[in-house]
C-alpha positions as CSV (number, residue, x, y, z in Angstrom):
1,M,0.0,0.0,0.0
2,S,2.8,2.4,0.9
3,A,4.4,1.9,-2.6
4,R,1.0,2.6,-4.3
5,F,0.6,5.9,-2.4
6,G,4.2,7.1,-2.7
7,A,5.1,6.5,0.9
8,A,7.5,3.6,0.5
9,R,11.2,4.2,1.1
10,P,13.9,2.6,-1.1
11,D,15.2,-0.7,0.2
12,D,18.7,0.8,0.8
13,D,17.3,3.6,3.0
14,P,18.2,3.1,6.7
15,A,14.6,3.7,7.6
16,A,13.2,1.4,4.8
17,N,10.9,-0.3,7.4
18,F,9.1,3.0,8.0
19,A,6.8,4.8,5.5
20,R,7.5,8.4,4.6
21,R,5.0,10.9,5.9
22,V,2.7,11.9,3.0
23,S,-0.8,13.1,2.9
24,Y,-3.2,14.1,0.1
25,L,-5.9,16.8,-0.2
26,I,-8.7,15.2,-2.1
27,D,-11.8,17.1,-3.3
28,P,-15.4,15.8,-3.0
29,S,-15.2,14.4,-6.5
30,G,-12.2,12.3,-5.6
31,T,-9.6,14.3,-7.4
32,V,-6.2,14.7,-5.7
33,R,-5.8,18.4,-5.5
34,R,-2.4,18.4,-3.7
35,A,0.1,15.9,-2.4
36,Y,2.3,16.7,0.6
37,E,5.6,15.2,1.7
38,V,5.3,16.1,5.3
39,T,8.6,17.4,6.7
40,D,7.4,19.8,9.4
41,I,4.8,17.8,11.3
42,P,3.6,20.5,13.6
43,A,3.1,23.0,10.7
44,H,1.4,20.5,8.4
45,P,-2.2,20.8,9.7
46,G,-2.1,24.6,9.2
47,E,-0.8,24.3,5.7
48,L,-3.4,21.7,4.8
49,L,-6.2,23.9,6.2
50,D,-5.0,26.9,4.4
51,D,-5.0,25.0,1.1
52,L,-8.5,23.6,1.9
53,R,-9.8,27.1,2.5
54,A,-8.3,28.3,-0.7
55,L,-10.0,25.5,-2.7
56,R,-13.3,26.3,-1.1
57,E,-13.0,30.0,-2.1
58,A,-12.0,29.2,-5.7
């Protein structure tokens, strides 16, 4: 599953047993509007909510 959603790490990565932190903003029709590789965990929810608000206003 992690490979299908772009969260798998390469086999030679020291953290290969752990998925990368990724999330997706998906609109009501099922279209992926944005993909995130999460590097700043505490800031990510705010970034996602800002993008969600922007989509709702568009």
